[in-house]
C-alpha positions in Angstrom: -35.7 -5.3 10.9 -32.0 -5.6 12.8 -29.2 -8.1 12.3 -28.8 -11.4 14.0 -26.0 -11.1 16.4 -22.6 -12.6 15.5 -21.3 -15.5 16.3 -18.7 -15.1 19.2 -15.7 -15.8 17.1 -16.9 -12.9 14.7 -17.2 -10.9 17.6 -13.7 -11.1 18.2 -12.4 -10.8 14.7 -14.1 -7.9 14.5 -12.5 -6.6 17.6 -9.4 -7.6 17.0 -9.4 -5.6 13.7 -10.5 -2.7 15.6 -7.9 -2.8 18.0 -5.3 -3.2 15.4 -7.0 0.1 13.7 -7.1 1.7 16.4 -3.2 1.0 17.5 -1.9 1.9 13.6 -3.6 4.7 13.3 -2.6 6.7 16.1 -0.3 5.8 19.1 -2.6 4.6 22.2 -3.0 6.7 25.1 -3.1 5.6 28.8 -6.6 4.4 28.9 -6.0 1.7 25.9 -2.4 0.8 27.2 -4.2 0.1 30.7 -6.8 -2.6 28.9 -4.2 -4.0 26.6 -2.4 -4.9 30.0 -5.3 -6.4 31.6 -5.7 -8.5 28.4 -6.2 -12.8 29.7 -5.3 -15.2 26.7 -7.2 -17.6 29.3 -6.3 -20.8 28.4 -5.6 -22.0 24.6 -5.7 -24.6 22.8 -2.8 -26.0 21.0 -4.3 -24.7 17.7 -4.5 -21.3 19.1 -1.5 -21.1 21.3 -0.1 -18.9 19.1 -2.2 -16.2 19.5 -3.0 -16.5 22.7 1.1 -15.9 22.8 1.0 -12.7 20.7 -2.0 -11.2 23.4 0.4 -12.2 26.5 3.0 -10.5 24.5 1.1 -7.8 23.5 -0.4 -7.0 27.2 3.0 -7.1 29.0 4.3 -4.7 26.4 1.5 -2.6 27.4 1.8 -3.0 31.1 5.4 -1.4 31.0 4.7 1.0 28.5 5.1 4.8 28.9 2.4 6.7 26.9 4.6 9.2 26.1 7.5 7.1 24.9 4.9 5.3 22.8 3.8 8.3 21.0 7.9 9.4 20.4 8.1 5.3 18.7 4.7 6.2 17.0 5.9 9.3 15.4 9.5 8.0 14.3 8.3 4.7 13.1 5.3 5.9 11.0 5.1 9.8 11.0 8.4 11.1 9.0 9.0 14.7 7.0 9.0 13.7 3.7 9.0 9.8 4.0 8.2 7.8 7.1 11.1 4.9 8.4 8.2 2.7 8.1 5.4 3.0 5.9 2.3 2.0 7.1 0.4 2.2 3.3 0.3 -1.4 2.2 0.3 -0.1 -1.4 4.2 0.4 -0.8 4.8 -3.7 -0.4 2.8 -4.9 -2.9 3.6 -2.7 -5.8 5.0 -5.1 -8.3 5.3 -2.9 -11.2 5.1 1.0 -11.9 1.8 0.2 -14.0 0.2 -1.3 -10.3 -1.9 1.2 -8.7 -3.0 -0.8 -5.2 -4.6 2.5 -4.0 -6.9 2.8 -6.8 -8.1 -1.0 -7.0 -8.8 -0.5 -2.7 -10.9 2.2 -4.0 -12.6 0.5 -6.8 -13.4 -2.0 -4.2 -14.7 0.7 -1.6 -16.7 1.6 -4.2 -18.0 -2.0 -5.1 -19.1 -2.4 -1.2 -20.4 1.3 -1.3 -18.0 2.3 1.0 -15.9 5.6 1.3 -13.4 7.2 3.2 -14.7 9.9 5.5 -13.9 13.4 4.8 -12.4 13.7 8.2 -10.1 10.9 7.4 -6.7 12.2 5.9 -5.0 9.0 5.4 -5.4 7.0 2.2 -7.5 4.2 2.3 -4.5 1.7 1.9 -3.2 2.7 5.2 -3.0 -0.6 7.4 -5.2 0.9 9.9 -8.0 1.7 7.2 -7.8 -1.6 5.9 -8.3 -3.3 9.7 -11.3 -0.9 9.7 -13.0 -1.8 6.4 -12.3 -5.3 7.7 -14.2 -4.6 10.8 -17.0 -3.0 9.0 -17.5 -6.4 6.6 -17.2 -8.8 9.4 -20.0 -6.7 11.2 -22.2 -6.7 7.7 -21.7 -10.5 7.7 -20.2 -10.2 4.1 -17.8 -13.5 3.9 -17.1 -12.7 -0.1 -16.1 -8.7 0.6 -13.9 -10.1 3.7 -12.1 -13.0 1.4 -11.5 -10.4 -0.9 -10.3 -7.2 1.0 -7.9 -9.9 3.1 -6.3 -11.7 0.0 -6.1 -8.8 -2.1 -5.3 -5.9 -0.2 -4.0 -7.1 3.5 -2.5 -10.4 2.8 -0.2 -9.7 0.5 1.3 -6.8 2.7 1.2 -7.7 6.2 3.5 -9.9 6.5 6.1 -7.6 5.3 4.9 -4.9 7.4 5.1 -6.6 10.3 8.0 -7.6 9.8 9.2 -4.1 9.0 7.7 -2.9 12.3 9.2 -5.6 14.5 12.4 -5.4 13.1 13.2 -1.8 13.5 15.8 -0.6 15.4 12.9 1.9 17.2 10.4 -0.2 17.6 9.3 -1.4 21.4 6.0 -1.0 21.5 5.1 -1.5 18.4 7.7 -4.3 17.9 5.3 -6.6 20.0 2.0 -5.0 18.4 3.3 -5.9 15.4 4.2 -9.3 16.4 0.6 -9.7 17.5 -0.9 -8.6 14.1 1.4 -10.8 12.0 0.0 -13.8 14.3 -3.1 -12.9 13.8 -3.5 -12.4 10.1 -1.8 -15.6 9.8 -4.4 -17.4 11.5 -6.8 -15.4 9.2 -4.9 -16.8 5.9 -5.0 -20.2 7.3 -8.8 -19.9 8.3 -9.6 -18.2 4.8 -7.4 -21.3 3.0 -9.4 -23.8 4.2 -13.2 -22.4 3.2 
């Protein structure tokens, strides 16, 4: 028996999380930049105008982006010898005390969901791309309670600070726009979860 198809809004959410996972896991190549450049935000209702503006900004940024320059920017921001200039690990933004261990909590959450990191993935589970991919999976699974838990416990507490760190970094160009897009989306998600 197959699961019923997702509502269009839920599929759109899953698609945005998939895009964010892609953008923050590795620099986009020419094909993804070209796809992003063709994005059409369409006519937005006032409530969605911030998201439509973020889409348009991402499309404009992708249209003018050189893949090699974006790769260099990605490496400059997120990859470093010793420590990256901007860490994509959410635990770095949520650690309240030396006794906290957000990574352990995320692993316990994933275990409770029957999920585990793929052997081929070398990033810890608190990487922003990994959390976006898990959220995509939970949306496709139509598990509202698990989505809320993941978002409120692990994504939202770090998302705004991480996105601000990226967008304000002196070396961020394409990723400054991607971070503003991500922050706008996470704020929309936060509002939606608050309304439930």
